[in-house]
Structure formats: C-alpha cells, structure tokens
N, C-alpha and C positions, 0 to 999 in steps of 0.2 A: 558773444562769450569772451570774457577777458582772458588774457594769457595765463593768469594764475588759475582761473577756473578750469581752463582747458587742460592745464598740466595736472591738476588734481583729478579731473575726470579720466584722463589718460592713464594715470597711475592706478586708479581704482579699477579700470577696465583690465589693465595688465595683471593686476593682483587677482581679480576675479577669474580670468581665464587661466592664469597659472595655478590658482587654487583648485579649480575643477580638474585640471590635468594632473596636478600633484596628488590629489586624492586617489585618482585612478592608478597613478604610478605607485603610490604608497601601498595600495591593496595588492598590486602586482608584485611589488618588491617583498611584501610580507609572504605572499605565496611562493615567491622565488626562494626566500630563506627557508621556508618549510620544505621546498623541493631539495634544497641543499642539505637540510637536516636528514631527509629521507635517504639521499645519496650517501651521506656520511654513516648513517646507521646501518645501511645495507652492505656497503662496500668498504667503509673506512677510508684510509688514505694510502692504500697499498698499490700493487702493480695493476690490478684490474681497473681501478679508478684512474690511474695514470694513462692507461691506454684509451679510455673513454675521453678524458680531457684532451688528449693529443688529437684523437680522431675528430672531435668536435671542432677544434680550433682550425683544422685544415680547410674544410668547406666554409667555415666561418670567416676565414680570411678573404675568400672570394666573395662571400655574401656581403662583406663590408662595402664592396664596390657598387652593389645594387641594393644597399640597405635603405632604411627609412631616411637616415641622414643624408645620403647621397641623392636620393630621389627628391627629398624636400629642397635641397640646394639647386638641383637641375630642373625640377618640375614646377615647383610653386611660382618662382618669378615669371616663367614663361606662361604658365596657366593664368596667372594674374593679369598679365598684359593682354592675352587673347580674350579673357573674360571681360575686361574693362573696355577694350576697343572693338571687339567683333561680336561679343555676346556669348551667352552661356552655351548655346547650341554648338557653336564652333569650338568653344573651350572643351566641351565633353568629347567632341569628335577627335580632337587632338589627344585627349587622355586615353581614349580607346585604342587609337593607333599606336601610341607609345606603349601601352600595355601589351599589345600583341608582339611588338618588337622585343620587349623585355622577355616575354615567354620564350620566344625563339632563341634569343641569345643565351638565356640561362639554361635552356634545354641542351644547347650545344656544349656549354661548359660542364653541365651535369654528366653528359655522356663521356666527355674527355676525362673528367675526374675519376669516373668509375673505371675506365679502361686503364688509366695510368696510375691508379691508386698505389700499387707497390713501389713505384719509383718516387712518387710524391712523399710517401711515408719515410723512405730511406733518406730523403733530403731533410725533412723537418723533424725526424726523430732518429737521428744517427746513433743515439745511445741505446736504442732498442735492438734486440736480436731474438731469434728463435720464436717461441710461442707468443711472446709479447708483441713482436713486430707483426706476426701473422694476424693476431687478434685486432691490432690497430687497423690493418688494411681492410679487414672484413667490416669493421665498424664504419670506416670512411665510406665504403660503398653503400652502406645503409643510409648514411646521413647526407650524401650528396644531393638527393632529390629535393631537399629542403630549399635548394637554390631557386627552383621554379616557383615553389609555393611562396617563399618569402619575398622574392622580387615583386610578385603580383601584390602581395600584402603591403609592401612599402609604397607602391603607387596609390593604392586605394586609401591607405592611411594618410598620405600627403594630401589627397583630394579632400578627405573629410576634415583634416586640420585647417585647410583653407577656408572651409565653410563653418569653422569653429565648432565642430562636433567633438570637442575635447573629451567629453565623458566617455564616448564610445572608443575613441582611439587610445585613450589611456587605460581603459579597462580590458581591451582586447588581449593585451599580453597577460593579464591575470587569468583569463581563460586558458591561454597557452600553458601557463604554469600548472593550473588545476588539472587539465587533461594529461599533461606530462606526468604528474604525480600519480594519477589514477591508473594510467596505462603501465607505468613502471612497477607499481605495487602489484597489479594484477599479474603481469608476466613474471615478476620475480617469484610470486607464490606458485605459479604454474610450473616454473622451471627449477624450483628450489631443490627438488630431489635429484637433479643431475649431479654427476660427480664433480665436474669443474664448471661452476656457475660463471658464465661470462657476463659482461655488462651490456648484452644485447637489449634487455628490458629498458635500459637508460636511453639507448639510441632510438628504439621504437617509440618511447614516450615523447621524445623531441619531435619526431616526425608527425605523430598524431596531434600534438599540441599545435604545430604549425598549420595543419589543415583546419583545426578548429578556430584559430585566430583569424584566418582569412575569411572563413564562412560567416563569422559573427558580424563582420563589417559590411557585408554585401547589402542587407536590407536598407541601411542608412544611405549608402551610395546610390542605390536605385531610387530611393525617395527624393534625393537631390536632383535626379534627372539622368543618372548614369545608365546607359543601355549598351550591353556588350554586343558587338558584331565582329565577324571575322573579316578584317580589312587591314592590310599592311601597305603603307605608303612611305617609303624611305625618303622620298623627295619632298615631303611636306616641309614647308619652311619652319613651322613651329617645332617639328621634330628635330630638324637640323640645329635650330637655336638651342634646344634642350640638350642635344648630344654635344654641342659645342661647350656648354656649361658642364655637362656630365663628365667628360673625359678628364679635364683638369682636377675636378673634385675627386674622381676615382683615383687619380694619381696621388692626391693628397692622402687618401685612405690607404694607398699602397705604402706611403711613407709611415703612416701610423701603424700599419700591420707589420712593417719591418721590425718595429720595437717588439711586437708580440712574437714574431718568428725568431728573432735573435735571442730573446729571453727564454723562449720555449726550448730552443736548441741547447742553450747552456744548462737549463734546468734538467733536461733528460740525462745529463752527465753527472748530476749531483745525487744520485742514488734513489732508491725507492722512496716514494712519498714526497719528494721535492716538488714535482709538478703539481701534485694535489694540494700541498700546503700553500703553494703560490696561488693556485686557482681558487681555493676556498677563501683566502684572504682577499683576493681580487673581487670575488662575489660580494663580500661584506662591504668593501670599499664602494662598490657601485650602488649600494643602497641609498646613501645620502646624495650621491652624484645624480642618480636618476630622478629622485624626488625634487631636487632643487635645480641643478644645472641643466639637465635635459628638459625639464618642464619649462623653465624660463626660455631656453633657446628655442623650443618647439613653438610656444605661443607667440614669441616675439617675431619669428620669421615671417608669418603672413602679414603682420602689422608693418614691419619694415619694408616688405615687398610692395605693399600698397603705397606707402609713402615714397618709395623709390620710383614706382611707376608714375607718380605725380611730380617727380623731380624735387621732392621736399627733403633735401639732405639734413636740414635743421631738425625735422621731425624724426628722421632716422637716428640722429645723434641723441635726441631726447629719449627715445625708446631704449637705445643702447645703454645710456647712462643709468636710467632707472633699473634696467635688468641687472647690470653689474652691481649696483648698490643693494638691490634685493638679494642677489646671490651672496654678497658679503654677509648680510644680516642673518641668513639661514645657514650658510656653509661653515663659516668660521666657528660658531658655537658647537655645531654638530661634530666637526672635526676634533675640536678640543676635548669634548666630552668622550667621544669614541676612543681617543688616544689614551686617556686616563683609564677607561674601563675596557680596553681592548682584550685583556685576558679573560675578564668576566664575560664579555660578549661571545667570544669563541667558546668558552666553557658552556654557556647556556645554550647556544645555538647548535654547536657541532658535537660536543663530547657525549655521545650516546652510542650504544652498540659497539661497533668496531673502531670507533674513533677514540684514541687513547689520550691520557694526560700529556704525554710527550708530543702528540700531534697538536694539542691545544697550544702548548708553549711555542712550538715552531710556527704555527699559523699566526698567532698573535704577534710574534716578532715581525713577521713579514707585513702584517696589517699596519703596524706602527709606522713603517716606512712609506707605505702606500698613502696613509692619511696625510702626510706632509704635502702631497701634490693634488688633493681633491679640489682645492680652491682654484688652482691653475687649470685643471681639466675642465671645471665648470665654466671658467671665463673663456677658455678656448672654444667651447661649444657655442656660447653666446656670440663671441666675436666673429667666429667663422661664419655663422649663419647671417650675421650682419653684412659681411663682405659678399656672401652669396646673394643676398637680397638686392645688392647693388650690381649684380651680375659680374662681379669680380671674383674669379676663381684662381687667378694666377698667384696673388699674394699669399693666401692661405696655403696653397700647395707648396710654394717655395719655402715658406717658413716650416711647414711640416717636414720637409726633407732635411732642413737644417736641424730641427729638433731630433729627428731620427738619428742623424749623424752624432749628435751630442749623446743620445742614449747609448749607441753602440760604443762610443769612446769611453763613456762612464762605466759601462759593464766590463769592458776589457780592463779598466783601471782598478776596479774595486772587487771583482768577482773572487779573487784569491783570498782577500782579507775578510770580505763580508758574506760570501757565499750566496745563498738564495735571497738574503736580505738586500744584497747589493742590486739585484734585479729590480726590486720594488723601488729602491732609492733612485735608480737611474730613470725609471718611468716618471717619478715625481719631479725630479730635476728638469727633465725634458718638457714636461707640461707647464711648469712655471716659466721656463724660457720661452716657450711657444706663446703663452698668453701675453707676456710683456712685449714681444716682437709684434704681435697682431695689433695690440693697442697703439703702439708707437706708429705703425704704418697707417692705421686709420686716421690718426691725428695728422700725419704728414700729407696724406693724399686726399681726404674727403672733408673733414671738419675738425675744428680745433677742440680737442677733448679737454675738459677742465680737470687737469690732474690734481688740482687743489681740492676739488669737489670729491673725487674718488679717494684721494689720500685721507681726507677728513672722515669719510665713511669707513675706510679700512681701519684707521686708528681707533675709532670709536667702537667698532664691532670686535676688533682684536682685543682691546683692553677689556671690554665687557665679557669676553670669552675666556681669556687667559686668567683673569683674576679669580673667578670661582673655580676654574679647573685646577689651578695651582693649589688652592686651599684644600680641595677634595683629594688631590694627589698626596699632599703632605699627611692628611689625616689617615688615608688608607695605608700609606707607607709606615707610619708610626704604629698603626694597628695590625701590621703584618697581614693586610687584606688586599694588597696590590696585585699579587699574582694569584690567579684563581683556579689554576688547573688541578689543584689538589683539594679544593674546597667542595663541599656538597652543592648540589644544584640549587637547593632552597636558599642556602646562605649566600651564594653568588647572586641569585636573583634578588634577594633582599638588599644586598649591598648596592647593586646596580639601580634598583628602583629608588632607594633613598638618595643616592648620589645624583641621579637624574632630576628628581624633583627639586632638590636643593639647588642644583646648577641652574635649572630653568628659572626659578624664582629670582635668584641673584642676577642672572644674565639680563632678564627683561627689566628688572629694576635699574640696573646700571645703564643699560641702553636708553631707557626712558630718562634717567637723570642727565645723561649726556645729550639728550634731544636728538637722537638719530632719526632721520627721515629718508624715505626712499628717493625723494626729490627735494632739491634745495633751490629749484628754479622759481 
C-alpha cells in the first residue's frame, strides 16, 4: 500500500468512525435540547431553576474527575498496551479490577458529599440564602449518587470505544436524556398540585437517566468478553500505571472546573436568572461541540493509542492533523451560522411557557460570547487526547492550570463592565489560549506540526464560513429580523431554516472551490 493510499484509507476510516459517533451524539444532543426545552417550559429561568443548576454543578465537578474523558485518558492507553502485549483475558481482568476500585472511591466521595452538602453549597453558592440555599442542599444530596453510576459508565464506555462500538457509546447518552425527560414530566405532573413546586423532578430525572445509560451498555461489553467479579487488587501493575495517568488528568480537570466554579460563584451574585441564562447558553454551545469536537477526540484516541503503543509518532501526528482539519471544516461554519442566528435559536428552543422574551435576549447575548471559543474547546479535546495517548498527562495539566488562571484574571477584569457576558467571554479566551499552547508543545516535544498545513485549512474554512454568514447578517439586519425574541415562533423558524439552507449551499460551494481537503499529505 502506497503512502498516499494509506493516508486516504486512514482519513476515510477516521471519517467513518467519527460519522457513526457524531450521529449518536447528534441524536443525544437533540434530545438534550428537548430536555432543556422541557426545563425552560416547566420552570423558566427563575430561582428554582437556579438552585437545580447550582446543585447539579457541584457533584458534576467531582464527576469530571472520573468522567468519560478522564477514564479514556487513563484507561484506554493502558488497556491497549495490556491487550496488545498480554492478551484480551488479561486486559479484561485489569478492567474489572479498575471498575471495582472506581466504585469504592466514588462511593466514599458520594458519602462525604451528602454529609457535607450544606458546607459545600455555602462555598459554591455564596449568593444564596434562606429557602434557596436549603433547596440547593437538598438537591445536592439527591444528585450525589450519580457519582457511583457515572464512574462505572465511564469505564464501560471507554472499553466499548476501544473496540469501536461507537454507535452504542454515542447513543447511550440519548437514552439518558430520554429517561430524564420522561421521569421529570411524570413527577412534575404528580407534584403539580403542591403549593411550592420544587425542582426535585429534575434531579430525579437525572438520577434515573444515569442508571438507564449504564444498563444499556452492559450487553455489548459482555459480548466483547467483559465478566464482572468482585476482586480488588490495588497492587496490580496495570492499575498503578492507570492511576499514574489518572491523577494528573484529574488535576487537569480540576483546573477546568475551576473555571466553572469561579464563573458559577460570580453568577450567583448577578441576580435571579443569571445562572440559568448562563447555563441555557452553555447547553446550546455544547451542541456543536459534542457533535464535532467530542466525536473526533473520542474516535481519534483509540487510534492514536494504538500507534503510540507501536512507537509510531509519525502516525499519531497524521491522525492529529486530520482530526484538527476535520474539526475546522465542521466547527467554523456551525459557529458562524449559530452566531448570526443566536437570537432565533434561543427563541425557537427555549421561549416557551415560563421562559420570557427578556430571558431569550439575555441567553442569546451570553451564547454569542460562548460561540467565539467553540473552535478552541474542540481543538483542546483533540489535542489533550493525543497527549494522553502518548501517556503524557503533565503538559495538558500544566496548560489547563495556566488557562484557568487566565480565565479568573479575565473574569475579574471584565465582570463589572460585561456582567454575565464577561463570564462566557473569559471561557472562550481561555479555551483558545489552551489550544494554541497544546499545539505548540506537541510540536516542540513530539513531532513537527505543519503549521502551514493547519493555517491553510483554517483560512479556507474561515473564509468559506464568514462570507455567507456576513451576507446573511446584513440581510437580516436590514430586514429588522436579526433579534428574534419578539417574533412569532413560526416566523423565527422560517428565517432560521432559510438562512441555514442558504448558508450551507454557499459554504460547501466555497470550500469546494478553494479545494479544502482533510489531508494534504
């Protein structure tokens, strides 16, 4: 096989895997948006929703340490080595042992979280008092058990990703969303007659969805050869290697969550609705991020781990370059279109029931600043996973802390002038800084990155995106259709559909005319 043929085959394989995963993520994200629509319709953007968002973030911060991303980084490279060198039986024995250790550690964290919930809430939600604080504490206690379920889910998901079961692992979160919606609606209807309806149905839905997500992946893992047994061996060499990788990665996620904690703390001092506007905008931002950035990072990690196990740094670089160029091709146009239509998107998705036009305007403003950093966040996920596949966790961690410091500094500098929008701006700026630092360090330490190659791809996709987006922006502004929060649902939907179709046609035509390719090798 010639080098050119191999590169073409590798690109097609990466696209195929990313396509499978992206489809599942797309379904999940659509259901996630429906879940957000249900939340907005039932509770609006007031105090009750603020307490739920805050309560969910607190165990969520700990969950990041044992999440799919952390487990993939610490588990897949070691599992790949054991599977390649000692066989599948030994690899699964290592996986079972690590699962039991995770259950034990997450159980301890869960118990501590429930016991010290009042103190934790007072730290992370200092702007809350009285009933709002009490309600947040109660919700935190309900949500902390998801640590045990989700940590187990993360390991099983990493295992299935290694064996390329992307359809299952990408669709499992869709079931999570579906079950969450159904349980929330059912309990809301049951409790609707109560005098002060709390957001307990939301928390119960999250818990039920987590259980369903874990359960749906078990048959595929058993089919691959996974057999559970109660055995814990902390001295196992593979476990030690995995923990050695896990701790720095977890520290990196600590740095990432510092951004969330700082922004959350400031948001609680910005009045009722601020936390909700920020959270609703963040959920919309994660839609394209999950479909493109997370998908490419997830499918690239097992491939780069295999190449790293074979000491083929050149192939690791090849996968990285293709992943970044593919991310540019999809992320830049989506960001440009979403920025132009941000008011319409929020109007269509959220402005129902208790969600008011003023909530739409505020959420859309925050979303606009979030969108500036989606490309950076997508690149960070791909680049970080590439470092992890090389069993290098120190560089991503160090850069994560630098990025967090930049986020905190930026928040302090702009919060008075920009308010809640400044929090989104600081996240975007930190993610762009993070991605540039990671790319530079990979170039210096492992393989010479072709910056000309990446710059050429970035310029072509940016030009192809900005050109039609600018034209649509001008037309909408001249037609007084840019801000949608006072438009009817049907008119806003029609404007969005027409703009999206026009944008897509011109973007693809321009990119084709400029001869953009995922690989130029």
